CHARMM internal coordinates of N, CA and C (Angstrom, degrees):
IC EDIT
DIST 1 N 1 CA 1.4366
DIST 1 CA 1 C 1.6019
ANGL 1 N 1 CA 1 C 106.53
DIST 1 C 2 N 1.3467
ANGL 1 CA 1 C 2 N 112.94
DIHE 1 N 1 CA 1 C 2 N 127.75
DIST 2 N 2 CA 1.4640
ANGL 1 C 2 N 2 CA 114.20
DIHE 1 CA 1 C 2 N 2 CA 178.85
DIST 2 CA 2 C 1.4814
ANGL 2 N 2 CA 2 C 111.60
DIHE 1 C 2 N 2 CA 2 C -97.83
DIST 2 C 3 N 1.2551
ANGL 2 CA 2 C 3 N 117.41
DIHE 2 N 2 CA 2 C 3 N 131.75
DIST 3 N 3 CA 1.4908
ANGL 2 C 3 N 3 CA 122.17
DIHE 2 CA 2 C 3 N 3 CA 179.93
DIST 3 CA 3 C 1.5108
ANGL 3 N 3 CA 3 C 108.10
DIHE 2 C 3 N 3 CA 3 C -99.82
DIST 3 C 4 N 1.3029
ANGL 3 CA 3 C 4 N 122.56
DIHE 3 N 3 CA 3 C 4 N 0.08
DIST 4 N 4 CA 1.4939
ANGL 3 C 4 N 4 CA 123.91
DIHE 3 CA 3 C 4 N 4 CA 176.08
DIST 4 CA 4 C 1.5291
ANGL 4 N 4 CA 4 C 111.29
DIHE 3 C 4 N 4 CA 4 C -120.70
DIST 4 C 5 N 1.3465
ANGL 4 CA 4 C 5 N 112.93
DIHE 4 N 4 CA 4 C 5 N 139.51
DIST 5 N 5 CA 1.4752
ANGL 4 C 5 N 5 CA 117.74
DIHE 4 CA 4 C 5 N 5 CA -178.64
DIST 5 CA 5 C 1.5322
ANGL 5 N 5 CA 5 C 109.26
DIHE 4 C 5 N 5 CA 5 C -71.19
DIST 5 C 6 N 1.2280
ANGL 5 CA 5 C 6 N 116.67
DIHE 5 N 5 CA 5 C 6 N -25.34
DIST 6 N 6 CA 1.4967
ANGL 5 C 6 N 6 CA 123.78
DIHE 5 CA 5 C 6 N 6 CA -179.60
DIST 6 CA 6 C 1.5539
ANGL 6 N 6 CA 6 C 110.39
DIHE 5 C 6 N 6 CA 6 C -64.25
DIST 6 C 7 N 1.2546
ANGL 6 CA 6 C 7 N 114.07
DIHE 6 N 6 CA 6 C 7 N -39.66
DIST 7 N 7 CA 1.5151
ANGL 6 C 7 N 7 CA 118.30
DIHE 6 CA 6 C 7 N 7 CA -174.78
DIST 7 CA 7 C 1.5734
ANGL 7 N 7 CA 7 C 110.10
DIHE 6 C 7 N 7 CA 7 C -97.52
DIST 7 C 8 N 1.3152
ANGL 7 CA 7 C 8 N 117.80
DIHE 7 N 7 CA 7 C 8 N 5.99
DIST 8 N 8 CA 1.4583
ANGL 7 C 8 N 8 CA 117.63
DIHE 7 CA 7 C 8 N 8 CA -178.99
DIST 8 CA 8 C 1.5103
ANGL 8 N 8 CA 8 C 113.28
DIHE 7 C 8 N 8 CA 8 C -75.44
DIST 8 C 9 N 1.2652
ANGL 8 CA 8 C 9 N 118.28
DIHE 8 N 8 CA 8 C 9 N 155.16
DIST 9 N 9 CA 1.4364
ANGL 8 C 9 N 9 CA 120.98
DIHE 8 CA 8 C 9 N 9 CA 178.78
DIST 9 CA 9 C 1.4874
ANGL 9 N 9 CA 9 C 111.39
DIHE 8 C 9 N 9 CA 9 C -85.90
DIST 9 C 10 N 1.3761
ANGL 9 CA 9 C 10 N 119.27
DIHE 9 N 9 CA 9 C 10 N -179.05
DIST 10 N 10 CA 1.4620
ANGL 9 C 10 N 10 CA 126.62
DIHE 9 CA 9 C 10 N 10 CA -174.15
DIST 10 CA 10 C 1.5515
ANGL 10 N 10 CA 10 C 109.19
DIHE 9 C 10 N 10 CA 10 C -66.88
DIST 10 C 11 N 1.2247
ANGL 10 CA 10 C 11 N 120.50
DIHE 10 N 10 CA 10 C 11 N -39.98
DIST 11 N 11 CA 1.5217
ANGL 10 C 11 N 11 CA 120.18
DIHE 10 CA 10 C 11 N 11 CA -178.26
DIST 11 CA 11 C 1.5325
ANGL 11 N 11 CA 11 C 111.59
DIHE 10 C 11 N 11 CA 11 C -69.09
DIST 11 C 12 N 1.3299
ANGL 11 CA 11 C 12 N 120.80
DIHE 11 N 11 CA 11 C 12 N -32.06
DIST 12 N 12 CA 1.3792
ANGL 11 C 12 N 12 CA 123.67
DIHE 11 CA 11 C 12 N 12 CA 173.65
DIST 12 CA 12 C 1.5359
ANGL 12 N 12 CA 12 C 112.91
DIHE 11 C 12 N 12 CA 12 C -65.82
DIST 12 C 13 N 1.3040
ANGL 12 CA 12 C 13 N 115.73
DIHE 12 N 12 CA 12 C 13 N -40.23
DIST 13 N 13 CA 1.4234
ANGL 12 C 13 N 13 CA 120.29
DIHE 12 CA 12 C 13 N 13 CA 178.83
DIST 13 CA 13 C 1.5668
ANGL 13 N 13 CA 13 C 108.77
DIHE 12 C 13 N 13 CA 13 C -68.13
DIST 13 C 14 N 1.2928
ANGL 13 CA 13 C 14 N 117.89
DIHE 13 N 13 CA 13 C 14 N -39.93
DIST 14 N 14 CA 1.4964
ANGL 13 C 14 N 14 CA 123.99
DIHE 13 CA 13 C 14 N 14 CA 176.42
DIST 14 CA 14 C 1.5497
ANGL 14 N 14 CA 14 C 107.60
DIHE 13 C 14 N 14 CA 14 C -59.08
DIST 14 C 15 N 1.3613
ANGL 14 CA 14 C 15 N 119.89
DIHE 14 N 14 CA 14 C 15 N -47.95
DIST 15 N 15 CA 1.3397
ANGL 14 C 15 N 15 CA 124.25
DIHE 14 CA 14 C 15 N 15 CA -178.70
DIST 15 CA 15 C 1.6035
ANGL 15 N 15 CA 15 C 112.73
DIHE 14 C 15 N 15 CA 15 C -59.95
DIST 15 C 16 N 1.2938
ANGL 15 CA 15 C 16 N 115.83
DIHE 15 N 15 CA 15 C 16 N -42.92
DIST 16 N 16 CA 1.4262
ANGL 15 C 16 N 16 CA 121.24
DIHE 15 CA 15 C 16 N 16 CA 177.73
DIST 16 CA 16 C 1.5865
ANGL 16 N 16 CA 16 C 111.78
DIHE 15 C 16 N 16 CA 16 C -62.57
DIST 16 C 17 N 1.2687
ANGL 16 CA 16 C 17 N 113.45
DIHE 16 N 16 CA 16 C 17 N -48.44
DIST 17 N 17 CA 1.4809
ANGL 16 C 17 N 17 CA 120.52
DIHE 16 CA 16 C 17 N 17 CA -179.09
DIST 17 CA 17 C 1.4952
ANGL 17 N 17 CA 17 C 109.70
DIHE 16 C 17 N 17 CA 17 C -63.09
DIST 17 C 18 N 1.3429
ANGL 17 CA 17 C 18 N 119.70
DIHE 17 N 17 CA 17 C 18 N -40.75
DIST 18 N 18 CA 1.4420
ANGL 17 C 18 N 18 CA 123.35
DIHE 17 CA 17 C 18 N 18 CA 176.01
DIST 18 CA 18 C 1.4842
ANGL 18 N 18 CA 18 C 114.15
DIHE 17 C 18 N 18 CA 18 C -65.28
DIST 18 C 19 N 1.2968
ANGL 18 CA 18 C 19 N 119.25
DIHE 18 N 18 CA 18 C 19 N -41.58
DIST 19 N 19 CA 1.4988
ANGL 18 C 19 N 19 CA 120.57
DIHE 18 CA 18 C 19 N 19 CA 176.57
DIST 19 CA 19 C 1.5248
ANGL 19 N 19 CA 19 C 112.84
DIHE 18 C 19 N 19 CA 19 C -70.80
DIST 19 C 20 N 1.3354
ANGL 19 CA 19 C 20 N 118.42
DIHE 19 N 19 CA 19 C 20 N -31.90
DIST 20 N 20 CA 1.4209
ANGL 19 C 20 N 20 CA 121.83
DIHE 19 CA 19 C 20 N 20 CA 174.91
DIST 20 CA 20 C 1.6028
ANGL 20 N 20 CA 20 C 107.92
DIHE 19 C 20 N 20 CA 20 C -65.08
DIST 20 C 21 N 1.3169
ANGL 20 CA 20 C 21 N 115.66
DIHE 20 N 20 CA 20 C 21 N -44.02
DIST 21 N 21 CA 1.4684
ANGL 20 C 21 N 21 CA 118.40
DIHE 20 CA 20 C 21 N 21 CA -175.53
DIST 21 CA 21 C 1.5129
ANGL 21 N 21 CA 21 C 108.08
DIHE 20 C 21 N 21 CA 21 C -65.51
DIST 21 C 22 N 1.3864
ANGL 21 CA 21 C 22 N 119.23
DIHE 21 N 21 CA 21 C 22 N -45.00
DIST 22 N 22 CA 1.3547
ANGL 21 C 22 N 22 CA 120.71
DIHE 21 CA 21 C 22 N 22 CA -176.67
DIST 22 CA 22 C 1.5559
ANGL 22 N 22 CA 22 C 111.31
DIHE 21 C 22 N 22 CA 22 C -65.55
DIST 22 C 23 N 1.3962
ANGL 22 CA 22 C 23 N 116.70
DIHE 22 N 22 CA 22 C 23 N -39.64
DIST 23 N 23 CA 1.3955
ANGL 22 C 23 N 23 CA 118.29
DIHE 22 CA 22 C 23 N 23 CA 176.63
DIST 23 CA 23 C 1.5569
ANGL 23 N 23 CA 23 C 111.47
DIHE 22 C 23 N 23 CA 23 C -62.53
DIST 23 C 24 N 1.2863
ANGL 23 CA 23 C 24 N 116.58
DIHE 23 N 23 CA 23 C 24 N -41.93
DIST 24 N 24 CA 1.5503
ANGL 23 C 24 N 24 CA 118.98
DIHE 23 CA 23 C 24 N 24 CA 176.18
DIST 24 CA 24 C 1.4868
ANGL 24 N 24 CA 24 C 115.63
DIHE 23 C 24 N 24 CA 24 C -60.45
DIST 24 C 25 N 1.2999
ANGL 24 CA 24 C 25 N 115.43
DIHE 24 N 24 CA 24 C 25 N -43.46
DIST 25 N 25 CA 1.4713
ANGL 24 C 25 N 25 CA 122.30
DIHE 24 CA 24 C 25 N 25 CA 173.85
DIST 25 CA 25 C 1.5709
ANGL 25 N 25 CA 25 C 112.60
DIHE 24 C 25 N 25 CA 25 C -60.60
DIST 25 C 26 N 1.3230
ANGL 25 CA 25 C 26 N 114.89
DIHE 25 N 25 CA 25 C 26 N -43.88
DIST 26 N 26 CA 1.4883
ANGL 25 C 26 N 26 CA 120.38
DIHE 25 CA 25 C 26 N 26 CA 176.55
DIST 26 CA 26 C 1.5906
ANGL 26 N 26 CA 26 C 111.03
DIHE 25 C 26 N 26 CA 26 C -60.15
DIST 26 C 27 N 1.2897
ANGL 26 CA 26 C 27 N 111.84
DIHE 26 N 26 CA 26 C 27 N -44.80
DIST 27 N 27 CA 1.4731
ANGL 26 C 27 N 27 CA 118.43
DIHE 26 CA 26 C 27 N 27 CA -177.15
DIST 27 CA 27 C 1.5032
ANGL 27 N 27 CA 27 C 112.24
DIHE 26 C 27 N 27 CA 27 C -67.87
DIST 27 C 28 N 1.3468
ANGL 27 CA 27 C 28 N 118.95
DIHE 27 N 27 CA 27 C 28 N -38.65
DIST 28 N 28 CA 1.4028
ANGL 27 C 28 N 28 CA 120.97
DIHE 27 CA 27 C 28 N 28 CA 179.65
DIST 28 CA 28 C 1.5605
ANGL 28 N 28 CA 28 C 110.58
DIHE 27 C 28 N 28 CA 28 C -72.73
DIST 28 C 29 N 1.3479
ANGL 28 CA 28 C 29 N 114.28
DIHE 28 N 28 CA 28 C 29 N -34.40
DIST 29 N 29 CA 1.5135
ANGL 28 C 29 N 29 CA 118.34
DIHE 28 CA 28 C 29 N 29 CA 176.80
DIST 29 CA 29 C 1.4592
ANGL 29 N 29 CA 29 C 110.11
DIHE 28 C 29 N 29 CA 29 C -64.30
DIST 29 C 30 N 1.3952
ANGL 29 CA 29 C 30 N 119.20
DIHE 29 N 29 CA 29 C 30 N -42.53
DIST 30 N 30 CA 1.4173
ANGL 29 C 30 N 30 CA 126.68
DIHE 29 CA 29 C 30 N 30 CA -179.28
DIST 30 CA 30 C 1.5701
ANGL 30 N 30 CA 30 C 107.57
DIHE 29 C 30 N 30 CA 30 C -59.48
DIST 30 C 31 N 1.3288
ANGL 30 CA 30 C 31 N 118.68
DIHE 30 N 30 CA 30 C 31 N -45.91
DIST 31 N 31 CA 1.3241
ANGL 30 C 31 N 31 CA 126.13
DIHE 30 CA 30 C 31 N 31 CA -178.05
DIST 31 CA 31 C 1.5569
ANGL 31 N 31 CA 31 C 115.10
DIHE 30 C 31 N 31 CA 31 C -61.05
DIST 31 C 32 N 1.3506
ANGL 31 CA 31 C 32 N 114.02
DIHE 31 N 31 CA 31 C 32 N -45.37
DIST 32 N 32 CA 1.4378
ANGL 31 C 32 N 32 CA 124.63
DIHE 31 CA 31 C 32 N 32 CA 176.53
DIST 32 CA 32 C 1.4623
ANGL 32 N 32 CA 32 C 110.73
DIHE 31 C 32 N 32 CA 32 C -63.63
DIST 32 C 33 N 1.3983
ANGL 32 CA 32 C 33 N 114.75
DIHE 32 N 32 CA 32 C 33 N -41.79
DIST 33 N 33 CA 1.5810
ANGL 32 C 33 N 33 CA 116.83
DIHE 32 CA 32 C 33 N 33 CA -177.22
DIST 33 CA 33 C 1.4719
ANGL 33 N 33 CA 33 C 107.97
DIHE 32 C 33 N 33 CA 33 C -72.89
DIST 33 C 34 N 1.3498
ANGL 33 CA 33 C 34 N 120.89
DIHE 33 N 33 CA 33 C 34 N -35.44
DIST 34 N 34 CA 1.4570
ANGL 33 C 34 N 34 CA 118.18
DIHE 33 CA 33 C 34 N 34 CA -176.74
DIST 34 CA 34 C 1.5378
ANGL 34 N 34 CA 34 C 109.71
DIHE 33 C 34 N 34 CA 34 C -76.81
DIST 34 C 35 N 1.2465
ANGL 34 CA 34 C 35 N 121.97
DIHE 34 N 34 CA 34 C 35 N -24.97
DIST 35 N 35 CA 1.4903
ANGL 34 C 35 N 35 CA 124.54
DIHE 34 CA 34 C 35 N 35 CA -179.60
DIST 35 CA 35 C 1.5147
ANGL 35 N 35 CA 35 C 108.69
DIHE 34 C 35 N 35 CA 35 C -76.01
DIST 35 C 36 N 1.3480
ANGL 35 CA 35 C 36 N 117.47
DIHE 35 N 35 CA 35 C 36 N -47.58
DIST 36 N 36 CA 1.4654
ANGL 35 C 36 N 36 CA 121.43
DIHE 35 CA 35 C 36 N 36 CA -172.93
DIST 36 CA 36 C 1.5952
ANGL 36 N 36 CA 36 C 112.33
DIHE 35 C 36 N 36 CA 36 C -84.26
DIST 36 C 37 N 1.2553
ANGL 36 CA 36 C 37 N 118.37
DIHE 36 N 36 CA 36 C 37 N -16.59
DIST 37 N 37 CA 1.3994
ANGL 36 C 37 N 37 CA 116.85
DIHE 36 CA 36 C 37 N 37 CA -175.68
DIST 37 CA 37 C 1.5376
ANGL 37 N 37 CA 37 C 114.79
DIHE 36 C 37 N 37 CA 37 C -98.40
DIST 37 C 38 N 1.3565
ANGL 37 CA 37 C 38 N 115.83
DIHE 37 N 37 CA 37 C 38 N 12.25
DIST 38 N 38 CA 1.4906
ANGL 37 C 38 N 38 CA 117.40
DIHE 37 CA 37 C 38 N 38 CA -178.35
DIST 38 CA 38 C 1.4466
ANGL 38 N 38 CA 38 C 117.68
DIHE 37 C 38 N 38 CA 38 C -85.13
DIST 38 C 39 N 1.3669
ANGL 38 CA 38 C 39 N 119.25
DIHE 38 N 38 CA 38 C 39 N -14.07
DIST 39 N 39 CA 1.4716
ANGL 38 C 39 N 39 CA 117.61
DIHE 38 CA 38 C 39 N 39 CA -175.21
DIST 39 CA 39 C 1.5274
ANGL 39 N 39 CA 39 C 111.10
DIHE 38 C 39 N 39 CA 39 C -121.34
DIST 39 C 40 N 1.2440
ANGL 39 CA 39 C 40 N 117.82
DIHE 39 N 39 CA 39 C 40 N 29.88
DIST 40 N 40 CA 1.5375
ANGL 39 C 40 N 40 CA 122.89
DIHE 39 CA 39 C 40 N 40 CA 175.83
DIST 40 CA 40 C 1.5319
ANGL 40 N 40 CA 40 C 109.48
DIHE 39 C 40 N 40 CA 40 C 57.00
DIST 40 C 41 N 1.3228
ANGL 40 CA 40 C 41 N 120.61
DIHE 40 N 40 CA 40 C 41 N 38.41
DIST 41 N 41 CA 1.4578
ANGL 40 C 41 N 41 CA 122.57
DIHE 40 CA 40 C 41 N 41 CA 172.93
DIST 41 CA 41 C 1.4572
ANGL 41 N 41 CA 41 C 113.41
DIHE 40 C 41 N 41 CA 41 C 84.37
DIST 41 C 42 N 1.3043
ANGL 41 CA 41 C 42 N 120.82
DIHE 41 N 41 CA 41 C 42 N 1.88
DIST 42 N 42 CA 1.4800
ANGL 41 C 42 N 42 CA 121.14
DIHE 41 CA 41 C 42 N 42 CA 179.89
DIST 42 CA 42 C 1.4548
ANGL 42 N 42 CA 42 C 106.29
DIHE 41 C 42 N 42 CA 42 C -77.10
DIST 42 C 43 N 1.3257
ANGL 42 CA 42 C 43 N 117.93
DIHE 42 N 42 CA 42 C 43 N 149.56
DIST 43 N 43 CA 1.4442
ANGL 42 C 43 N 43 CA 121.03
DIHE 42 CA 42 C 43 N 43 CA 177.39
DIST 43 CA 43 C 1.5304
ANGL 43 N 43 CA 43 C 111.95
DIHE 42 C 43 N 43 CA 43 C -81.87
DIST 43 C 44 N 1.3005
ANGL 43 CA 43 C 44 N 116.37
DIHE 43 N 43 CA 43 C 44 N 146.73
DIST 44 N 44 CA 1.4507
ANGL 43 C 44 N 44 CA 121.17
DIHE 43 CA 43 C 44 N 44 CA -179.27
DIST 44 CA 44 C 1.5215
ANGL 44 N 44 CA 44 C 107.71
DIHE 43 C 44 N 44 CA 44 C -89.80
DIST 44 C 45 N 1.3601
ANGL 44 CA 44 C 45 N 114.81
DIHE 44 N 44 CA 44 C 45 N 135.61
DIST 45 N 45 CA 1.4369
ANGL 44 C 45 N 45 CA 122.04
DIHE 44 CA 44 C 45 N 45 CA -179.84
DIST 45 CA 45 C 1.4969
ANGL 45 N 45 CA 45 C 107.20
DIHE 44 C 45 N 45 CA 45 C -125.16
DIST 45 C 46 N 1.2532
ANGL 45 CA 45 C 46 N 119.47
DIHE 45 N 45 CA 45 C 46 N 152.23
DIST 46 N 46 CA 1.4492
ANGL 45 C 46 N 46 CA 128.71
DIHE 45 CA 45 C 46 N 46 CA 175.95
DIST 46 CA 46 C 1.4533
ANGL 46 N 46 CA 46 C 109.98
DIHE 45 C 46 N 46 CA 46 C -81.40
DIST 46 C 47 N 1.3049
ANGL 46 CA 46 C 47 N 119.83
DIHE 46 N 46 CA 46 C 47 N 144.51
DIST 47 N 47 CA 1.4734
ANGL 46 C 47 N 47 CA 122.15
DIHE 46 CA 46 C 47 N 47 CA 175.63
DIST 47 CA 47 C 1.5234
ANGL 47 N 47 CA 47 C 103.57
DIHE 46 C 47 N 47 CA 47 C -100.25
DIST 47 C 48 N 1.4574
ANGL 47 CA 47 C 48 N 110.53
DIHE 47 N 47 CA 47 C 48 N 138.78
DIST 48 N 48 CA 1.3814
ANGL 47 C 48 N 48 CA 116.78
DIHE 47 CA 47 C 48 N 48 CA -176.46
DIST 48 CA 48 C 1.5545
ANGL 48 N 48 CA 48 C 110.26
DIHE 47 C 48 N 48 CA 48 C -99.79
DIST 48 C 49 N 1.3103
ANGL 48 CA 48 C 49 N 124.43
DIHE 48 N 48 CA 48 C 49 N 130.51
DIST 49 N 49 CA 1.3664
ANGL 48 C 49 N 49 CA 125.05
DIHE 48 CA 48 C 49 N 49 CA 177.47
DIST 49 CA 49 C 1.5587
ANGL 49 N 49 CA 49 C 104.65
DIHE 48 C 49 N 49 CA 49 C -111.85
DIST 49 C 50 N 1.3928
ANGL 49 CA 49 C 50 N 113.28
DIHE 49 N 49 CA 49 C 50 N 124.72
DIST 50 N 50 CA 1.4792
ANGL 49 C 50 N 50 CA 116.75
DIHE 49 CA 49 C 50 N 50 CA 178.86
DIST 50 CA 50 C 1.5985
ANGL 50 N 50 CA 50 C 108.91
DIHE 49 C 50 N 50 CA 50 C -99.26
DIST 50 C 51 N 1.2928
ANGL 50 CA 50 C 51 N 112.68
DIHE 50 N 50 CA 50 C 51 N 141.56
DIST 51 N 51 CA 1.4346
ANGL 50 C 51 N 51 CA 117.43
DIHE 50 CA 50 C 51 N 51 CA -179.71
DIST 51 CA 51 C 1.4836
ANGL 51 N 51 CA 51 C 110.08
DIHE 50 C 51 N 51 CA 51 C -72.22
DIST 51 C 52 N 1.3042
ANGL 51 CA 51 C 52 N 117.02
DIHE 51 N 51 CA 51 C 52 N 146.29
DIST 52 N 52 CA 1.4823
ANGL 51 C 52 N 52 CA 122.43
DIHE 51 CA 51 C 52 N 52 CA 179.75
DIST 52 CA 52 C 1.5723
ANGL 52 N 52 CA 52 C 107.75
DIHE 51 C 52 N 52 CA 52 C -103.85
DIST 52 C 53 N 1.2443
ANGL 52 CA 52 C 53 N 116.65
DIHE 52 N 52 CA 52 C 53 N -152.51
DIST 53 N 53 CA 1.4626
ANGL 52 C 53 N 53 CA 123.86
DIHE 52 CA 52 C 53 N 53 CA -177.66
DIST 53 CA 53 C 1.5271
ANGL 53 N 53 CA 53 C 111.11
DIHE 52 C 53 N 53 CA 53 C -71.98
DIST 53 C 54 N 1.3123
ANGL 53 CA 53 C 54 N 120.26
DIHE 53 N 53 CA 53 C 54 N 147.31
DIST 54 N 54 CA 1.5413
ANGL 53 C 54 N 54 CA 119.04
DIHE 53 CA 53 C 54 N 54 CA 175.91
DIST 54 CA 54 C 1.4114
ANGL 54 N 54 CA 54 C 110.76
DIHE 53 C 54 N 54 CA 54 C -64.52
DIST 54 C 55 N 1.2838
ANGL 54 CA 54 C 55 N 120.74
DIHE 54 N 54 CA 54 C 55 N 147.71
DIST 55 N 55 CA 1.5018
ANGL 54 C 55 N 55 CA 126.36
DIHE 54 CA 54 C 55 N 55 CA -178.72
DIST 55 CA 55 C 1.5231
ANGL 55 N 55 CA 55 C 103.97
DIHE 54 C 55 N 55 CA 55 C -131.32
DIST 55 C 56 N 1.3199
ANGL 55 CA 55 C 56 N 114.92
DIHE 55 N 55 CA 55 C 56 N 138.47
DIST 56 N 56 CA 1.4997
ANGL 55 C 56 N 56 CA 124.66
DIHE 55 CA 55 C 56 N 56 CA 176.19
DIST 56 CA 56 C 1.5096
ANGL 56 N 56 CA 56 C 104.93
DIHE 55 C 56 N 56 CA 56 C -97.08
DIST 56 C 57 N 1.2778
ANGL 56 CA 56 C 57 N 115.13
DIHE 56 N 56 CA 56 C 57 N 126.71
DIST 57 N 57 CA 1.5008
ANGL 56 C 57 N 57 CA 120.39
DIHE 56 CA 56 C 57 N 57 CA 174.56
DIST 57 CA 57 C 1.4896
ANGL 57 N 57 CA 57 C 110.06
DIHE 56 C 57 N 57 CA 57 C -119.10
DIST 57 C 58 N 1.3649
ANGL 57 CA 57 C 58 N 111.91
DIHE 57 N 57 CA 57 C 58 N 131.64
DIST 58 N 58 CA 1.4872
ANGL 57 C 58 N 58 CA 122.19
DIHE 57 CA 57 C 58 N 58 CA 176.31
DIST 58 CA 58 C 1.4736
ANGL 58 N 58 CA 58 C 110.60
DIHE 57 C 58 N 58 CA 58 C -120.51
DIST 58 C 59 N 1.2857
ANGL 58 CA 58 C 59 N 115.24
DIHE 58 N 58 CA 58 C 59 N 144.08
DIST 59 N 59 CA 1.4352
ANGL 58 C 59 N 59 CA 118.08
DIHE 58 CA 58 C 59 N 59 CA 176.87
DIST 59 CA 59 C 1.4965
ANGL 59 N 59 CA 59 C 107.91
DIHE 58 C 59 N 59 CA 59 C -118.93
DIST 59 C 60 N 1.3097
ANGL 59 CA 59 C 60 N 116.80
DIHE 59 N 59 CA 59 C 60 N 129.14
DIST 60 N 60 CA 1.4798
ANGL 59 C 60 N 60 CA 125.03
DIHE 59 CA 59 C 60 N 60 CA -179.07
DIST 60 CA 60 C 1.4890
ANGL 60 N 60 CA 60 C 112.87
DIHE 59 C 60 N 60 CA 60 C -131.29
DIST 60 C 61 N 1.3328
ANGL 60 CA 60 C 61 N 119.42
DIHE 60 N 60 CA 60 C 61 N 96.95
DIST 61 N 61 CA 1.5172
ANGL 60 C 61 N 61 CA 116.17
DIHE 60 CA 60 C 61 N 61 CA -179.77
DIST 61 CA 61 C 1.5230
ANGL 61 N 61 CA 61 C 111.25
DIHE 60 C 61 N 61 CA 61 C 81.43
DIST 61 C 62 N 1.3197
ANGL 61 CA 61 C 62 N 114.07
DIHE 61 N 61 CA 61 C 62 N -121.54
DIST 62 N 62 CA 1.4656
ANGL 61 C 62 N 62 CA 121.09
DIHE 61 CA 61 C 62 N 62 CA -177.41
DIST 62 CA 62 C 1.5805
ANGL 62 N 62 CA 62 C 113.31
DIHE 61 C 62 N 62 CA 62 C -102.67
DIST 62 C 63 N 1.3183
ANGL 62 CA 62 C 63 N 114.70
DIHE 62 N 62 CA 62 C 63 N -10.89
DIST 63 N 63 CA 1.4981
ANGL 62 C 63 N 63 CA 116.34
DIHE 62 CA 62 C 63 N 63 CA -179.38
DIST 63 CA 63 C 1.4757
ANGL 63 N 63 CA 63 C 113.70
DIHE 62 C 63 N 63 CA 63 C -115.04
DIST 63 C 64 N 1.2932
ANGL 63 CA 63 C 64 N 121.85
DIHE 63 N 63 CA 63 C 64 N 152.52
DIST 64 N 64 CA 1.3736
ANGL 63 C 64 N 64 CA 130.76
DIHE 63 CA 63 C 64 N 64 CA -179.58
DIST 64 CA 64 C 1.5084
ANGL 64 N 64 CA 64 C 107.69
DIHE 63 C 64 N 64 CA 64 C -108.63
DIST 64 C 65 N 1.4187
ANGL 64 CA 64 C 65 N 117.70
DIHE 64 N 64 CA 64 C 65 N 132.30
DIST 65 N 65 CA 1.4310
ANGL 64 C 65 N 65 CA 122.94
DIHE 64 CA 64 C 65 N 65 CA 176.60
DIST 65 CA 65 C 1.4964
ANGL 65 N 65 CA 65 C 112.42
DIHE 64 C 65 N 65 CA 65 C -111.57
DIST 65 C 66 N 1.2795
ANGL 65 CA 65 C 66 N 119.11
DIHE 65 N 65 CA 65 C 66 N 137.74
DIST 66 N 66 CA 1.4257
ANGL 65 C 66 N 66 CA 124.73
DIHE 65 CA 65 C 66 N 66 CA 173.42
DIST 66 CA 66 C 1.4318
ANGL 66 N 66 CA 66 C 113.90
DIHE 65 C 66 N 66 CA 66 C -112.00
END
COOR INIT
IC SEED 1 N 1 CA 1 C
IC BUILD
């Protein structure tokens, strides 16, 4: 049994890479499922915020005036 990655043979390296790949795919799948399953299949839309009239703000001491 090798306790060092430097002295491990080729099959041990292959097992480590395979397990890392499987864990990465599982984590990505979990993230996609958690993101898309939150709103009962409804599509997500962006809210649009329109700019209003320009406002001048001045600060004097502790209070702000608009």
